[in-house]
C-alpha positions in Angstrom: 81.8 102.3 43.3 80.4 105.8 43.2 81.8 108.0 46.0 80.9 111.4 47.3 83.7 113.5 48.9 82.2 116.2 51.1 85.2 118.5 51.6 87.6 118.3 48.8 90.6 119.7 50.7 93.8 118.0 51.7 92.3 114.9 53.4 89.3 114.4 51.1 91.3 115.2 48.0 94.1 112.8 49.0 91.6 110.0 49.6 89.9 110.7 46.3 93.2 110.5 44.4 94.2 107.2 45.9 90.8 105.5 45.6 90.7 106.5 41.9 94.2 105.3 41.3 93.3 101.9 42.9 90.2 101.6 40.7 88.1 101.5 43.8 86.2 104.6 42.8 84.5 104.6 39.4 83.0 108.1 39.8 83.7 110.8 42.5 81.2 113.6 43.3 82.7 116.7 45.0 80.8 118.7 47.5 82.3 121.8 49.2 81.1 125.2 50.4 84.4 126.6 48.9 83.7 127.0 45.2 87.4 127.6 44.5 88.2 124.2 46.1 85.6 122.5 43.9 86.9 124.0 40.6 90.5 123.3 41.6 89.7 119.7 42.5 87.9 119.3 39.2 90.8 120.9 37.3 93.3 118.5 39.0 91.0 115.5 38.3 90.6 114.8 41.9 86.8 114.7 41.4 84.8 113.8 38.3 81.7 116.0 39.0 80.7 119.0 41.1 77.4 118.3 42.7 74.9 119.5 45.4 74.8 117.5 48.6 71.5 116.0 47.8 72.5 114.8 44.3 75.9 113.5 45.5 74.5 111.5 48.4 71.6 110.1 46.3 73.9 108.8 43.6 76.7 107.4 45.8 77.4 104.0 47.3 79.9 105.6 49.8 79.8 109.1 51.3 83.1 110.4 52.9 82.8 113.5 55.1 86.2 115.2 55.3 85.4 118.6 56.8 86.3 120.2 60.2 84.9 118.3 63.1 82.4 120.9 64.2 80.9 121.1 60.7 80.9 117.3 60.4 79.0 117.0 63.7 76.3 119.3 62.3 76.3 117.8 58.8 76.3 114.1 59.6 72.7 113.9 60.8 71.5 115.6 57.5 73.5 113.1 55.4 72.1 110.2 57.3 68.6 111.6 56.6 69.3 111.2 52.9 70.8 107.7 52.8 69.2 104.3 52.3 70.1 100.9 53.9 72.3 100.2 50.9 74.6 103.2 51.3 77.6 103.8 53.7 78.7 107.0 55.3 82.1 107.6 56.9 83.9 110.6 58.3 87.6 111.5 58.6 87.5 113.6 61.7 90.3 113.9 64.3 87.8 113.7 67.2 85.1 111.1 67.6 82.9 111.3 70.7 81.1 114.5 69.6 80.5 113.1 66.1 79.2 109.7 67.1 77.0 111.3 69.8 75.4 113.6 67.3 73.8 110.5 65.6 73.5 108.0 68.4 69.7 107.9 68.1 69.4 108.4 64.4 67.4 105.8 62.5 70.2 105.3 60.0 73.0 105.2 62.6 74.0 101.8 61.4 75.0 103.2 58.0 77.7 105.3 59.6 81.2 104.2 60.4 83.4 106.5 62.5 86.8 106.6 60.8 90.0 108.5 61.4 92.9 108.3 58.9 96.0 109.1 61.0 97.7 111.5 58.6 97.8 115.2 57.9 100.1 118.1 57.2 100.2 121.8 57.9 98.9 122.4 54.4 95.4 122.6 53.2 93.4 122.7 50.0 93.1 120.3 47.0 96.3 121.5 45.5 98.2 119.9 48.4 96.4 116.5 48.0 98.8 113.5 47.6 97.8 110.1 46.3 100.2 108.2 48.6 99.6 110.2 51.7 98.0 107.3 53.7 100.2 104.4 52.6 101.4 102.5 55.7 99.5 104.7 58.1 97.1 103.7 60.8 93.3 104.0 60.3 91.1 104.0 63.3 87.5 102.7 63.2 85.5 103.6 66.3 82.5 101.9 67.9 82.2 99.3 65.1 79.5 97.4 66.9 77.1 100.3 66.1 77.7 99.9 62.3 76.0 97.5 60.0 78.3 94.7 58.9 78.1 95.6 55.2 78.8 99.2 56.0 81.8 98.2 58.2 83.1 96.0 55.4 82.9 98.8 52.9 84.9 101.1 55.1 87.5 98.3 55.8 87.8 97.9 52.0 88.3 101.6 51.7 91.1 101.6 54.2 92.7 98.6 52.4 92.6 100.5 49.1 94.2 103.5 50.9 97.0 101.1 51.9 96.3 101.7 55.6 96.3 99.3 58.5 93.2 99.2 60.7 92.9 99.7 64.5 89.6 99.4 66.3 88.7 101.2 69.5 85.9 103.1 71.3 85.3 106.8 70.4 86.3 107.7 74.0 89.6 105.8 73.9 90.3 107.4 70.5 89.9 110.9 71.8 92.1 110.2 74.8 94.9 108.8 72.7 94.8 111.4 70.0 95.0 114.1 72.7 98.3 112.5 73.8 99.9 111.9 70.4 98.5 114.6 68.1 96.5 117.4 69.8 99.1 118.3 72.4 101.8 118.4 69.6 99.9 121.1 67.8 99.4 123.2 71.0 103.1 122.9 71.8 104.0 124.0 68.3 101.6 127.0 68.4 103.0 128.0 71.8 106.6 127.7 70.7 105.9 129.7 67.6 104.3 132.4 69.7 107.2 132.4 72.1 109.7 133.0 69.4 107.6 135.6 67.7 107.2 137.4 71.1 110.9 137.3 72.0 112.6 137.5 68.6 111.3 140.6 66.8 113.6 140.4 63.8 112.0 138.2 61.2 115.1 138.0 59.1 117.0 136.6 62.1 114.4 133.9 62.6 114.7 133.0 58.9 118.5 133.0 58.8 119.1 131.1 62.0 116.2 128.6 61.9 117.6 125.1 62.0 116.0 121.9 60.8 115.2 121.2 64.5 113.3 124.4 65.0 111.6 124.2 61.6 110.4 120.6 62.3 109.2 121.5 65.8 107.1 124.5 64.7 105.9 123.0 61.4 102.6 122.2 62.9 102.1 125.9 63.9 101.4 126.5 60.2 98.1 124.5 60.6 95.0 126.5 60.2 92.8 127.5 63.1 89.6 126.7 61.1 90.5 123.0 61.6 92.2 123.0 65.0 90.0 125.2 67.2 87.0 122.8 66.6 89.3 119.8 67.5 90.5 121.4 70.7 86.9 122.4 71.5 85.4 118.9 71.0 88.3 117.2 72.9 88.7 119.9 75.5 88.8 117.7 78.6 91.4 115.3 77.3 93.5 118.1 75.8 93.4 119.9 79.2 94.5 116.8 81.0 97.6 116.2 78.8 98.3 120.0 78.7 98.5 120.1 82.5 101.0 117.3 82.4 103.0 119.0 79.7 103.1 122.2 81.8 104.3 120.1 84.8 107.1 118.7 82.6 108.2 122.2 81.5 108.3 123.3 85.1 110.7 120.4 85.9 113.1 121.6 83.2 112.7 125.2 84.4 113.4 124.2 88.0 116.4 122.2 87.0 118.0 125.1 85.2 117.1 127.7 87.9 118.6 125.5 90.6 121.6 124.5 88.4 120.6 120.9 89.0 122.2 119.5 85.9 121.9 115.9 87.1 118.1 116.3 87.2 118.3 117.9 83.7 120.2 114.9 82.4 117.7 112.5 84.0 114.8 114.3 82.4 116.5 114.1 79.0 117.5 110.4 79.4 113.9 109.6 80.4 112.6 111.4 77.3 115.0 109.4 75.2 112.9 106.3 76.0 110.5 107.5 73.3 113.1 106.4 70.7 112.6 102.8 71.6 108.9 103.1 71.0 109.0 105.2 67.8 111.9 103.2 66.2 110.2 99.8 66.4 
């Protein structure tokens, strides 16, 4: 299968590596506005050929859009303008409602499958791509009823070759759930990093005293705004909803300490411990 990867960074590059290793991709075209990313991806043999958007789409069986969600929302209609009823287009965005709505009336909407591989790191660029990144992870397909059966099957086969397990849901449900389990985590990490940077002015002290707990909690704060501002923008209402609840929970901890109500503090921690039973299944 000939595949186009639009956006040869961390996600697109990792998908390309795995699909090549599996023999699922016979030839991979790379498309990216960042010339350095393209040449690095070619050097690392992530892609086989650097191509224009038009050439890549024309010659591909499958087109994977792996760019920030605001850019994907703008580019997807243009890609669908170029495809035939024998080609498939999928994205890898962390939000879905805005993207699916951008093509809901497009004549080739049935060639598109809304897809979200549930993996990512704070790093970016093709040099950080990893072949086994997606193994064992969840892959979400949204609004499958709007995709042609053969296009859906192609994306399901892609997920299988990425060694992912599939989950199906509506775009609306996807954006609600990702706000809870992904987007709020990034906001919390950014806020904690800013808190420490504001209160602790000595960088050497942060470096010397940082524990694994602190490092793991603020790891997501290394993630780039070019990716995450568009995600927060497109999923604003859901993020605000969960952010308000998070602020409410922080106030409970603050109140317990202010009032020296250590029984309440213990109750709050014990209630939070319930998450272990969910995550350790």
